[in-house]
C-alpha positions in Angstrom: 60.0 -20.3 -1.9 63.3 -19.6 -0.1 64.9 -18.2 -3.3 61.9 -16.0 -4.0 62.1 -14.5 -0.5 65.7 -13.6 -1.0 64.8 -11.8 -4.3 61.7 -10.1 -2.9 63.8 -8.9 0.1 66.4 -7.6 -2.3 63.8 -5.6 -4.2 62.3 -4.3 -1.0 65.7 -3.1 0.3 66.5 -1.4 -3.0 63.2 0.2 -3.9 61.1 0.6 -0.8 62.6 4.1 -0.2 61.3 7.7 -0.2 63.5 8.5 -3.2 61.4 6.1 -5.3 58.0 7.2 -3.9 57.1 9.9 -6.4 54.7 9.9 -8.3 52.9 7.5 -6.0 49.9 9.2 -4.3 51.4 8.3 -0.9 53.8 11.2 -1.3 50.8 13.6 -0.7 50.8 12.4 3.0 54.4 13.4 3.6 53.3 17.1 3.6 51.5 16.7 6.9 52.9 16.1 10.4 49.7 15.6 12.3 48.4 12.0 12.1 44.8 13.3 12.0 45.6 15.3 8.9 47.5 12.3 7.4 44.6 10.0 7.9 42.0 12.3 6.2 44.4 13.1 3.4 45.2 9.4 2.9 41.6 8.5 2.5 41.0 11.3 0.0 44.2 10.5 -2.0 43.6 6.7 -2.0 40.0 7.1 -3.0 41.1 9.2 -6.1 43.8 6.7 -7.1 42.4 5.4 -10.3 43.3 6.4 -13.8 46.4 8.2 -14.9 48.8 9.1 -12.0 49.2 12.7 -13.3 45.5 13.3 -13.0 45.3 11.5 -9.6 47.9 13.9 -8.2 46.3 17.0 -9.9 42.8 16.1 -8.5 44.2 15.3 -5.0 46.3 18.5 -4.9 43.2 20.6 -5.9 41.0 19.1 -3.2 43.6 19.3 -0.4 44.4 22.9 -1.2 40.7 23.6 -0.5 40.8 21.5 2.6 43.7 22.9 4.6 44.4 21.5 7.1 42.4 18.4 6.1 41.1 17.2 9.5 39.7 20.5 10.7 38.5 21.5 7.3 36.4 18.3 6.8 35.3 18.1 10.4 33.8 21.6 10.1 32.6 21.7 6.5 29.0 22.1 5.3 27.4 20.9 2.1 27.1 24.6 1.1 30.8 25.3 1.6 31.8 22.1 -0.2 29.5 23.0 -3.2 31.2 26.4 -3.3 34.7 24.9 -3.3 34.1 21.9 -5.7 31.4 23.2 -8.1 31.9 21.3 -11.4 34.5 18.9 -10.0 35.3 15.9 -12.2 37.8 13.1 -11.9 37.1 10.4 -14.5 33.9 8.8 -13.3 33.8 10.8 -10.0 31.4 13.7 -10.0 31.0 16.7 -7.8 28.3 14.8 -5.8 30.5 11.8 -5.3 33.2 14.0 -3.8 30.9 16.1 -1.7 28.9 13.1 -0.2 32.2 11.3 0.5 33.5 14.3 2.4 30.3 14.6 4.3 30.5 10.9 5.2 34.1 11.5 6.5 32.8 14.5 8.4 30.1 12.4 10.1 32.8 9.8 11.1 35.1 12.5 12.5 32.3 14.0 14.6 30.8 10.8 15.8 33.8 8.5 16.2 36.7 11.0 16.4 38.7 9.4 13.6 38.5 6.9 10.8 40.8 4.7 12.8 38.4 4.6 15.8 35.5 3.7 13.5 37.5 0.9 11.8 38.6 -0.4 15.2 34.9 -1.0 16.2 34.5 -3.7 13.6 38.0 -5.2 14.0 37.9 -8.9 15.1 41.2 -10.4 16.2 40.0 -13.9 15.0 39.4 -12.7 11.4 42.1 -13.7 9.0 42.1 -10.3 7.2 40.5 -6.9 7.3 37.7 -7.5 4.8 34.9 -7.5 7.3 36.2 -4.2 8.8 36.5 -2.7 5.3 32.9 -3.5 4.6 31.5 -2.1 7.9 33.7 1.1 7.7 32.7 1.9 4.1 29.0 1.4 4.9 29.3 4.2 7.4 31.5 6.4 5.1 28.9 5.9 2.3 25.9 6.8 4.4 24.9 9.7 2.1 24.8 7.4 -1.0 21.7 5.5 -2.2 23.7 4.0 -5.1 27.3 3.3 -5.9 30.2 5.6 -4.8 33.0 5.8 -7.4 35.4 6.8 -4.7 34.7 4.2 -2.1 33.3 1.0 -3.8 31.6 -1.6 -1.6 33.9 -4.6 -0.9 30.8 -6.9 -0.6 30.4 -6.7 -4.4 33.6 -8.7 -4.9 35.9 -6.1 -6.6 39.6 -6.0 -5.4 39.0 -2.7 -3.7 42.6 -1.8 -4.3 42.2 1.8 -3.1 40.9 0.9 0.4 43.5 -1.8 0.8 46.2 0.8 -0.2 44.8 3.2 2.3 45.0 0.5 5.0 48.6 -0.3 3.9 49.6 3.4 4.3 47.9 3.6 7.8 49.0 0.2 9.3 52.5 -0.6 7.9 55.4 1.4 9.1 58.6 1.9 7.0 60.1 4.5 4.7 57.0 4.5 2.5 54.1 3.7 4.7 53.2 5.8 7.7 52.1 3.2 10.3 50.0 5.7 12.3 47.4 2.9 13.1 50.0 1.1 15.2 47.6 -0.9 17.2 46.5 -3.0 14.3 48.6 -5.9 12.9 50.0 -5.7 9.3 49.5 -9.5 9.1 45.8 -9.0 8.2 46.3 -6.6 5.3 45.2 -7.5 1.8 47.3 -6.8 -1.2 46.1 -3.7 -3.0 45.6 -5.4 -6.3 45.8 -3.2 -9.4 46.7 -4.0 -13.0 50.4 -3.8 -12.3 50.4 -6.1 -9.4 48.0 -8.5 -11.1 50.2 -8.8 -14.2 53.3 -9.3 -12.1 51.7 -12.0 -10.1 50.4 -13.7 -13.3 53.9 -13.5 -14.8 55.4 -15.0 -11.7 52.7 -17.7 -11.6 51.5 -16.6 -8.2 48.0 -16.7 -9.6 46.4 -18.0 -12.7 43.3 -15.9 -12.3 42.4 -13.6 -15.2 40.2 -11.5 -12.9 41.7 -8.9 -10.6 39.0 -9.2 -8.0 38.9 -9.6 -4.2 39.2 -13.4 -4.5 42.4 -13.0 -6.5 43.7 -10.3 -4.1 43.2 -12.7 -1.2 44.8 -15.6 -3.1 47.9 -13.4 -3.8 48.0 -12.2 -0.2 47.9 -15.8 1.0 50.9 -16.6 -1.2 52.9 -13.7 0.2 51.8 -14.6 3.8 53.8 -17.8 3.4 56.9 -15.8 2.7 56.2 -12.9 5.2 53.5 -14.0 7.6 53.6 -10.9 9.7 53.5 -8.6 6.8 52.1 -10.1 3.6 51.9 -6.8 1.7 55.5 -5.9 2.4 56.6 -6.2 -1.2 53.7 -4.5 -2.8 55.3 -1.1 -3.3 58.8 -2.4 -4.4 57.3 -4.9 -6.9 55.1 -2.4 -8.6 57.9 0.3 -8.8 59.6 -1.7 -11.5 56.9 -1.1 -14.1 55.6 2.3 -12.8 59.0 3.9 -12.3 61.1 2.3 -15.0 58.6 1.2 -17.6 59.7 -2.5 -17.5 56.9 -4.8 -18.6 55.7 -7.4 -16.1 56.7 -10.4 -18.3 60.2 -9.0 -18.9 60.4 -8.3 -15.1 59.7 -12.0 -14.4 62.4 -13.1 -16.9 65.0 -10.9 -15.3 64.3 -12.4 -11.9 64.8 -15.8 -13.5 62.0 -17.5 -11.5 
């Protein structure tokens, strides 16, 4: 475990830098200086973060150009104005209605709770090991206009890894060159690894998990492993570990061999 920590720290120190951020969707947040705008832009960008990265950035750019600045634009929007702006919108499985009802859900949160942070804080329990309960309660409120599933904000109660909401929380709570840390009253120790195919394959190659399913149970298993190495910040190595494949095209099994674990 000690040797792995040295190697993970080396990767973090090398790759967890702004120069390696693009094309990660987190780069969208660097356009804004106001934390209120960063928070709203972060939820939109993370919610759209599935599929090809080029399409993620294209869809996110399109939405945020219509919502400028994000906080005030969403806080004061109407369903009519959103339908005018986003008529015919499509992002893989996400429809115009998915987007509009998500934005209306965010609007209700901003008007009733002031911020997504303040809503999240209401369900935060210091005694809970992680933020899963707070995720569930927050997404229920954000999805108040949906009678069925929302392709942008899946329900964590159904057991999926919910990579996108965990990535959003990483952006908001952690603070370094990549993550903004604007929710600085919440501990990074309770974050859950944003488990996508890249992180799952890396963790299988490194024998951190044997699970074939990239679900919430596996995400928590992997988080618990990293918590033994970095108890105050178990998702610290998420960005740097996934850069290897995303930025340089190195396959996960080859990556594991290079590290000589």
